[in-house]
N, CA, C and O atoms as CSV, one atom per row, in Angstrom:
chain,resi,resn,atom,element,x,y,z
A,1,MET,N,N,25.694,-21.549,-4.549
A,1,MET,CA,C,24.026,-21.570,-3.426
A,1,MET,C,C,22.940,-21.252,-4.090
A,1,MET,O,O,22.875,-20.218,-4.755
A,2,LYS,N,N,21.781,-22.263,-3.965
A,2,LYS,CA,C,20.881,-21.588,-5.051
A,2,LYS,C,C,19.757,-21.857,-4.050
A,2,LYS,O,O,19.588,-22.787,-3.262
A,3,LEU,N,N,18.952,-20.630,-4.353
A,3,LEU,CA,C,18.096,-20.387,-3.192
A,3,LEU,C,C,16.630,-20.738,-3.710
A,3,LEU,O,O,16.196,-20.565,-4.849
A,4,SER,N,N,16.079,-21.184,-2.788
A,4,SER,CA,C,14.425,-22.190,-3.208
A,4,SER,C,C,13.213,-21.694,-3.083
A,4,SER,O,O,12.098,-22.216,-3.057
A,5,ARG,N,N,13.692,-20.327,-2.990
A,5,ARG,CA,C,12.333,-19.690,-3.012
A,5,ARG,C,C,12.177,-18.641,-4.138
A,5,ARG,O,O,13.168,-17.955,-4.389
A,6,SER,N,N,11.423,-18.509,-4.607
A,6,SER,CA,C,11.195,-17.600,-5.588
A,6,SER,C,C,10.607,-15.925,-5.019
A,6,SER,O,O,10.101,-15.599,-3.945
A,7,LEU,N,N,10.999,-14.952,-6.493
A,7,LEU,CA,C,10.265,-13.503,-5.999
A,7,LEU,C,C,9.465,-13.177,-6.912
A,7,LEU,O,O,9.909,-12.932,-8.033
A,8,GLU,N,N,8.282,-13.111,-6.676
A,8,GLU,CA,C,7.032,-12.588,-7.926
A,8,GLU,C,C,6.392,-11.155,-7.400
A,8,GLU,O,O,5.930,-10.964,-6.275
A,9,LEU,N,N,6.510,-9.794,-8.927
A,9,LEU,CA,C,5.810,-9.203,-8.302
A,9,LEU,C,C,4.378,-8.974,-9.431
A,9,LEU,O,O,4.237,-9.301,-10.610
A,10,LEU,N,N,3.511,-8.315,-8.524
A,10,LEU,CA,C,2.255,-7.958,-8.419
A,10,LEU,C,C,1.932,-6.562,-8.749
A,10,LEU,O,O,1.169,-6.231,-7.841
A,11,PHE,N,N,2.071,-5.622,-9.485
A,11,PHE,CA,C,1.528,-4.397,-10.073
A,11,PHE,C,C,-0.039,-4.080,-9.678
A,11,PHE,O,O,-0.835,-4.308,-10.589
A,12,LEU,N,N,-0.464,-3.698,-8.727
A,12,LEU,CA,C,-2.009,-2.757,-8.908
A,12,LEU,C,C,-1.974,-1.482,-9.520
A,12,LEU,O,O,-1.250,-0.543,-9.191
A,13,ASN,N,N,-2.970,-1.523,-10.615
A,13,ASN,CA,C,-3.175,-0.416,-10.683
A,13,ASN,C,C,-4.465,0.300,-10.190
A,13,ASN,O,O,-4.995,-0.456,-9.377
A,14,GLN,N,N,-5.250,1.524,-10.348
A,14,GLN,CA,C,-6.563,1.930,-10.030
A,14,GLN,C,C,-7.325,1.082,-10.938
A,14,GLN,O,O,-8.312,0.580,-10.401
A,15,ARG,N,N,-7.156,0.800,-12.087
A,15,ARG,CA,C,-8.371,0.505,-12.655
A,15,ARG,C,C,-8.002,-1.411,-12.304
A,15,ARG,O,O,-8.971,-2.063,-12.694
A,16,ASP,N,N,-7.091,-2.158,-11.810
A,16,ASP,CA,C,-7.141,-3.286,-11.054
A,16,ASP,C,C,-7.984,-3.460,-10.153
A,16,ASP,O,O,-8.796,-4.378,-10.041
A,17,LEU,N,N,-7.688,-1.988,-9.048
A,17,LEU,CA,C,-8.232,-2.110,-8.115
A,17,LEU,C,C,-9.721,-1.609,-8.079
A,17,LEU,O,O,-10.020,-1.366,-6.909
A,18,ASP,N,N,-10.509,-1.427,-8.734
A,18,ASP,CA,C,-11.363,-0.642,-9.229
A,18,ASP,C,C,-12.562,-2.161,-9.566
A,18,ASP,O,O,-13.766,-2.237,-9.318
A,19,SER,N,N,-11.685,-3.142,-10.165
A,19,SER,CA,C,-12.482,-4.681,-10.870
A,19,SER,C,C,-12.393,-5.639,-9.744
A,19,SER,O,O,-12.977,-6.716,-9.870
A,20,ILE,N,N,-11.665,-5.355,-8.540
A,20,ILE,CA,C,-11.800,-6.016,-7.273
A,20,ILE,C,C,-13.423,-6.363,-6.509
A,20,ILE,O,O,-13.826,-5.266,-6.120
A,21,VAL,N,N,-13.992,-6.951,-6.320
A,21,VAL,CA,C,-15.270,-7.158,-5.659
A,21,VAL,C,C,-14.950,-7.693,-4.724
A,21,VAL,O,O,-14.478,-8.800,-4.982
A,22,LEU,N,N,-14.982,-7.285,-2.997
A,22,LEU,CA,C,-15.017,-7.804,-2.077
A,22,LEU,C,C,-16.435,-7.611,-0.990
A,22,LEU,O,O,-16.957,-6.503,-0.870
A,23,SER,N,N,-16.813,-8.494,-0.450
A,23,SER,CA,C,-17.978,-8.344,0.353
A,23,SER,C,C,-17.255,-7.564,1.986
A,23,SER,O,O,-16.200,-7.859,2.548
A,24,MET,N,N,-18.247,-6.572,2.364
A,24,MET,CA,C,-17.980,-6.258,3.904
A,24,MET,C,C,-17.488,-7.136,4.588
A,24,MET,O,O,-16.502,-6.820,5.254
A,25,ASP,N,N,-18.189,-9.072,4.696
A,25,ASP,CA,C,-17.453,-9.841,5.368
A,25,ASP,C,C,-16.012,-10.129,5.181
A,25,ASP,O,O,-15.207,-10.580,5.995
A,26,ASP,N,N,-15.811,-9.703,3.685
A,26,ASP,CA,C,-14.783,-10.522,3.354
A,26,ASP,C,C,-13.797,-9.493,3.490
A,26,ASP,O,O,-12.742,-10.111,3.633
A,27,ILE,N,N,-13.480,-7.898,3.536
A,27,ILE,CA,C,-12.835,-6.946,4.722
A,27,ILE,C,C,-12.995,-7.308,5.462
A,27,ILE,O,O,-11.942,-7.814,5.849
A,28,LEU,N,N,-14.030,-7.527,6.386
A,28,LEU,CA,C,-13.637,-7.304,7.883
A,28,LEU,C,C,-12.782,-8.954,8.089
A,28,LEU,O,O,-12.203,-8.890,9.173
A,29,LEU,N,N,-12.640,-9.732,7.720
A,29,LEU,CA,C,-12.024,-10.600,7.990
A,29,LEU,C,C,-10.318,-10.671,7.588
A,29,LEU,O,O,-9.297,-11.190,8.040
A,30,ALA,N,N,-10.602,-10.070,6.795
A,30,ALA,CA,C,-8.867,-9.444,5.954
A,30,ALA,C,C,-8.495,-8.476,6.844
A,30,ALA,O,O,-7.465,-8.811,7.430
A,31,VAL,N,N,-8.975,-7.264,7.231
A,31,VAL,CA,C,-8.302,-6.395,8.712
A,31,VAL,C,C,-8.267,-7.015,9.808
A,31,VAL,O,O,-7.607,-6.513,10.718
A,32,GLU,N,N,-8.859,-8.083,9.995
A,32,GLU,CA,C,-8.832,-8.956,12.109
A,32,GLU,C,C,-8.005,-9.375,11.194
A,32,GLU,O,O,-7.287,-8.406,10.947
A,33,GLU,N,N,-7.589,-10.539,10.345
A,33,GLU,CA,C,-6.410,-11.267,10.281
A,33,GLU,C,C,-4.945,-10.574,10.138
A,33,GLU,O,O,-3.932,-11.124,10.569
A,34,GLY,N,N,-4.938,-9.274,9.472
A,34,GLY,CA,C,-4.331,-8.277,9.490
A,34,GLY,C,C,-3.186,-8.115,11.073
A,34,GLY,O,O,-2.011,-8.351,11.353
A,35,LEU,N,N,-4.570,-7.507,11.850
A,35,LEU,CA,C,-4.891,-6.854,13.234
A,35,LEU,C,C,-4.069,-7.851,14.365
A,35,LEU,O,O,-3.504,-7.476,15.392
A,36,ARG,N,N,-4.200,-9.335,13.793
A,36,ARG,CA,C,-4.194,-10.202,14.618
A,36,ARG,C,C,-2.839,-10.868,14.072
A,36,ARG,O,O,-2.137,-11.257,15.005
A,37,GLN,N,N,-2.308,-11.093,12.844
A,37,GLN,CA,C,-0.896,-10.891,12.825
A,37,GLN,C,C,-0.161,-10.112,13.162
A,37,GLN,O,O,0.903,-10.558,13.591
A,38,HIS,N,N,-0.356,-8.467,13.143
A,38,HIS,CA,C,0.095,-7.888,13.791
A,38,HIS,C,C,0.480,-8.094,15.578
A,38,HIS,O,O,1.644,-8.265,15.941
A,39,GLY,N,N,-0.382,-8.057,16.308
A,39,GLY,CA,C,-0.479,-8.312,17.555
A,39,GLY,C,C,0.698,-10.014,18.117
A,39,GLY,O,O,1.166,-10.219,19.237
A,40,LEU,N,N,0.817,-10.790,17.029
A,40,LEU,CA,C,1.412,-12.002,16.913
A,40,LEU,C,C,2.826,-11.420,16.502
A,40,LEU,O,O,3.726,-12.258,16.554
A,41,LYS,N,N,3.131,-10.368,16.173
A,41,LYS,CA,C,4.525,-9.924,15.958
A,41,LYS,C,C,4.921,-10.486,14.734
A,41,LYS,O,O,6.046,-10.971,14.614
A,42,LYS,N,N,4.166,-10.471,13.878
A,42,LYS,CA,C,4.281,-11.586,12.374
A,42,LYS,C,C,4.239,-10.187,11.213
A,42,LYS,O,O,4.619,-10.234,10.044
A,43,VAL,N,N,3.823,-9.318,11.733
A,43,VAL,CA,C,4.164,-7.916,10.492
A,43,VAL,C,C,5.332,-6.709,10.780
A,43,VAL,O,O,5.720,-6.206,11.835
A,44,THR,N,N,5.591,-6.551,9.815
A,44,THR,CA,C,6.325,-5.249,9.888
A,44,THR,C,C,6.037,-4.085,9.056
A,44,THR,O,O,6.071,-4.156,7.827
A,45,LEU,N,N,5.778,-3.108,9.635
A,45,LEU,CA,C,5.565,-1.925,9.550
A,45,LEU,C,C,6.406,-0.608,9.645
A,45,LEU,O,O,6.169,0.297,10.445
A,46,PRO,N,N,7.403,-0.615,8.741
A,46,PRO,CA,C,8.595,0.412,8.886
A,46,PRO,C,C,7.853,1.921,9.045
A,46,PRO,O,O,6.690,2.087,8.678
A,47,PRO,N,N,8.584,2.888,9.576
A,47,PRO,CA,C,7.933,4.321,9.206
A,47,PRO,C,C,8.018,4.744,7.479
A,47,PRO,O,O,8.910,4.549,6.654
A,48,LYS,N,N,6.612,5.430,7.363
A,48,LYS,CA,C,6.523,5.600,5.865
A,48,LYS,C,C,7.834,6.887,5.122
A,48,LYS,O,O,8.528,7.553,5.891
A,49,SER,N,N,7.917,6.982,4.066
A,49,SER,CA,C,8.868,7.211,3.486
A,49,SER,C,C,7.882,8.485,2.838
A,49,SER,O,O,6.907,8.440,2.087
A,50,HIS,N,N,8.575,9.585,3.461
A,50,HIS,CA,C,8.224,10.405,2.511
A,50,HIS,C,C,9.203,11.730,1.239
A,50,HIS,O,O,10.245,12.282,1.591
A,51,LEU,N,N,8.667,11.926,0.104
A,51,LEU,CA,C,9.218,12.624,-0.669
A,51,LEU,C,C,8.737,13.763,-1.192
A,51,LEU,O,O,8.060,13.774,-2.220
A,52,ASP,N,N,9.044,14.785,-0.539
A,52,ASP,CA,C,8.523,16.350,-0.310
A,52,ASP,C,C,8.889,17.026,-2.179
A,52,ASP,O,O,9.885,17.147,-2.893
A,53,LEU,N,N,7.837,17.225,-2.256
A,53,LEU,CA,C,7.815,17.884,-3.738
A,53,LEU,C,C,7.162,19.619,-3.862
A,53,LEU,O,O,6.809,20.355,-4.784
A,54,GLU,N,N,7.254,19.710,-2.433
A,54,GLU,CA,C,6.226,20.609,-2.170
A,54,GLU,C,C,6.757,22.685,-2.747
A,54,GLU,O,O,6.053,23.694,-2.792
A,55,ALA,N,N,8.050,22.496,-3.024
A,55,ALA,CA,C,8.580,24.027,-3.216
A,55,ALA,C,C,8.247,23.163,-5.213
A,55,ALA,O,O,8.391,23.910,-6.181
A,56,GLU,N,N,8.155,22.821,-5.264
A,56,GLU,CA,C,8.183,22.513,-7.236
A,56,GLU,C,C,7.285,22.319,-7.665
A,56,GLU,O,O,7.133,22.906,-8.737
A,57,PHE,N,N,6.019,21.365,-7.173
A,57,PHE,CA,C,4.719,20.923,-7.259
A,57,PHE,C,C,4.136,20.769,-6.548
A,57,PHE,O,O,3.307,19.867,-6.670
A,58,SER,N,N,4.194,21.594,-5.271
A,58,SER,CA,C,2.933,21.974,-4.120
A,58,SER,C,C,2.454,20.387,-4.211
A,58,SER,O,O,1.565,20.009,-4.975
A,59,GLY,N,N,3.242,19.453,-3.238
A,59,GLY,CA,C,3.023,17.695,-3.493
A,59,GLY,C,C,3.993,17.196,-3.235
A,59,GLY,O,O,5.195,17.381,-3.429
A,60,HIS,N,N,3.304,16.444,-2.710
A,60,HIS,CA,C,4.383,14.938,-1.916
A,60,HIS,C,C,4.462,13.568,-1.955
A,60,HIS,O,O,3.400,13.385,-1.360
A,61,PHE,N,N,4.774,12.698,-2.127
A,61,PHE,CA,C,5.000,11.166,-2.486
A,61,PHE,C,C,4.880,10.571,-0.591
A,61,PHE,O,O,5.715,11.035,0.186
A,62,ASN,N,N,4.072,9.818,-0.186
A,62,ASN,CA,C,4.204,9.184,0.586
A,62,ASN,C,C,4.490,7.709,-0.066
A,62,ASN,O,O,3.827,7.439,-1.067
A,63,ILE,N,N,5.409,6.745,0.408
A,63,ILE,CA,C,5.777,5.366,0.557
A,63,ILE,C,C,5.702,4.715,1.454
A,63,ILE,O,O,6.661,4.815,2.220
A,64,LEU,N,N,4.566,3.710,1.867
A,64,LEU,CA,C,4.283,2.840,3.181
A,64,LEU,C,C,4.901,1.421,2.530
A,64,LEU,O,O,4.986,1.484,1.303
A,65,LYS,N,N,5.165,0.676,2.876
A,65,LYS,CA,C,5.825,-0.693,3.586
A,65,LYS,C,C,4.852,-1.225,4.312
A,65,LYS,O,O,3.987,-0.632,4.956
A,66,GLY,N,N,5.084,-2.775,4.141
A,66,GLY,CA,C,5.015,-3.706,4.976
A,66,GLY,C,C,5.396,-4.765,4.531
A,66,GLY,O,O,5.623,-4.950,3.336
A,67,TYR,N,N,5.551,-5.799,5.613
A,67,TYR,CA,C,5.499,-7.318,5.320
A,67,TYR,C,C,4.992,-8.206,6.353
A,67,TYR,O,O,5.310,-7.770,7.459
A,68,VAL,N,N,4.372,-9.206,6.409
A,68,VAL,CA,C,3.727,-10.198,6.668
A,68,VAL,C,C,4.136,-11.559,6.744
A,68,VAL,O,O,3.427,-12.377,6.158
A,69,SER,N,N,5.380,-12.051,7.497
A,69,SER,CA,C,5.837,-13.189,7.643
A,69,SER,C,C,5.072,-14.708,7.478
A,69,SER,O,O,5.259,-15.786,6.914
A,70,SER,N,N,4.152,-14.085,8.302
A,70,SER,CA,C,2.879,-15.746,7.795
A,70,SER,C,C,2.307,-15.587,6.611
A,70,SER,O,O,1.215,-16.154,6.608
A,71,ILE,N,N,2.458,-15.270,5.992
A,71,ILE,CA,C,2.277,-15.424,4.375
A,71,ILE,C,C,3.165,-15.069,3.473
A,71,ILE,O,O,2.998,-14.795,2.284
A,72,ASP,N,N,4.610,-15.100,4.442
A,72,ASP,CA,C,5.300,-14.212,3.479
A,72,ASP,C,C,4.786,-13.139,1.761
A,72,ASP,O,O,4.586,-13.322,0.560
A,73,VAL,N,N,4.794,-12.306,2.545
A,73,VAL,CA,C,4.281,-11.106,1.317
A,73,VAL,C,C,4.548,-10.034,1.888
A,73,VAL,O,O,4.211,-9.799,3.049
A,74,ALA,N,N,5.117,-9.325,1.232
A,74,ALA,CA,C,5.711,-8.055,1.160
A,74,ALA,C,C,5.106,-7.097,0.258
A,74,ALA,O,O,5.273,-7.341,-0.937
A,75,GLY,N,N,4.332,-5.888,0.607
A,75,GLY,CA,C,3.765,-4.873,-0.254
A,75,GLY,C,C,4.301,-3.164,-0.089
A,75,GLY,O,O,4.917,-2.761,0.897
A,76,ILE,N,N,3.947,-2.371,-1.175
A,76,ILE,CA,C,3.927,-1.338,-1.258
A,76,ILE,C,C,3.438,-0.435,-1.700
A,76,ILE,O,O,3.435,-0.390,-2.930
A,77,LYS,N,N,2.696,0.885,-0.825
A,77,LYS,CA,C,1.773,1.203,-1.480
A,77,LYS,C,C,1.898,2.866,-1.687
A,77,LYS,O,O,1.527,3.532,-0.721
A,78,VAL,N,N,2.255,3.395,-2.544
A,78,VAL,CA,C,2.730,5.060,-2.928
A,78,VAL,C,C,1.184,5.828,-3.041
A,78,VAL,O,O,0.130,5.413,-3.523
A,79,VAL,N,N,1.361,6.490,-2.704
A,79,VAL,CA,C,0.341,7.809,-2.078
A,79,VAL,C,C,0.948,9.161,-2.748
A,79,VAL,O,O,2.122,9.422,-2.485
A,80,GLY,N,N,0.315,9.921,-3.488
A,80,GLY,CA,C,0.643,10.961,-4.376
A,80,GLY,C,C,-0.182,11.937,-3.619
A,80,GLY,O,O,-1.323,11.543,-3.379
A,81,ASP,N,N,-0.022,12.537,-3.400
A,81,ASP,CA,C,-0.974,14.246,-2.669
A,81,ASP,C,C,-0.622,15.211,-3.417
A,81,ASP,O,O,0.482,15.657,-3.106
A,82,TYR,N,N,-1.198,15.803,-4.427
A,82,TYR,CA,C,-1.238,17.462,-4.668
A,82,TYR,C,C,-1.970,18.095,-4.829
A,82,TYR,O,O,-2.950,17.891,-5.546
A,83,VAL,N,N,-1.657,19.331,-4.042
A,83,VAL,CA,C,-2.998,20.399,-3.421
A,83,VAL,C,C,-3.534,20.530,-5.055
A,83,VAL,O,O,-4.405,19.695,-5.301
A,84,PHE,N,N,-3.274,21.183,-5.908
A,84,PHE,CA,C,-4.291,21.760,-7.039
A,84,PHE,C,C,-4.318,19.792,-8.233
A,84,PHE,O,O,-4.293,19.689,-9.459
A,85,ASN,N,N,-4.351,19.095,-7.588
A,85,ASN,CA,C,-5.049,18.186,-8.490
A,85,ASN,C,C,-6.788,18.433,-8.151
A,85,ASN,O,O,-7.544,17.496,-8.408
A,86,TYR,N,N,-7.173,19.309,-7.757
A,86,TYR,CA,C,-8.902,19.346,-7.962
A,86,TYR,C,C,-8.922,20.435,-9.995
A,86,TYR,O,O,-9.701,20.335,-10.943
A,87,GLN,N,N,-8.093,21.014,-9.852
A,87,GLN,CA,C,-8.011,21.941,-11.551
A,87,GLN,C,C,-7.828,20.631,-12.544
A,87,GLN,O,O,-8.084,20.894,-13.719
A,88,ARG,N,N,-7.474,19.412,-12.308
A,88,ARG,CA,C,-7.800,18.487,-12.893
A,88,ARG,C,C,-9.010,17.287,-13.138
A,88,ARG,O,O,-9.323,16.243,-13.711
A,89,GLN,N,N,-9.417,18.410,-12.162
A,89,GLN,CA,C,-10.704,17.025,-11.834
A,89,GLN,C,C,-10.333,15.775,-10.768
A,89,GLN,O,O,-11.064,14.869,-10.367
A,90,LEU,N,N,-8.638,16.125,-10.400
A,90,LEU,CA,C,-8.294,14.912,-9.633
A,90,LEU,C,C,-9.187,14.647,-8.122
A,90,LEU,O,O,-10.229,15.278,-7.951
A,91,THR,N,N,-8.776,13.840,-7.245
A,91,THR,CA,C,-8.725,13.927,-5.925
A,91,THR,C,C,-7.265,14.798,-5.458
A,91,THR,O,O,-6.509,15.103,-6.381
A,92,SER,N,N,-6.907,15.161,-4.153
A,92,SER,CA,C,-5.529,15.472,-3.611
A,92,SER,C,C,-5.176,14.520,-3.755
A,92,SER,O,O,-4.552,14.533,-4.816
A,93,GLU,N,N,-5.153,13.025,-3.083
A,93,GLU,CA,C,-4.602,12.092,-3.036
A,93,GLU,C,C,-4.719,11.215,-3.902
A,93,GLU,O,O,-5.869,11.019,-4.295
A,94,ILE,N,N,-3.625,10.395,-4.496
A,94,ILE,CA,C,-4.322,9.543,-5.448
A,94,ILE,C,C,-2.726,8.200,-5.398
A,94,ILE,O,O,-2.759,7.176,-6.079
């Protein structure tokens, strides 16, 4: 059986995100549309996963997942939160 759909992966790092220039209007439109799709039950947001590394590294990772069926796009956001990042001139969450 041959599937007609393809899978494309796009990885965005901090440099990629910093290079994106959005107006406040663009941001508000995207947020409003996301909320509208959520209200229409077109968004799947499972509970976030938590990888606890407190004992070894004084931190943890949160893995947030989501899917918007109306545009057939899924995404994953990984956030690291480490108490002692300030010692390396970093924010606690990256």
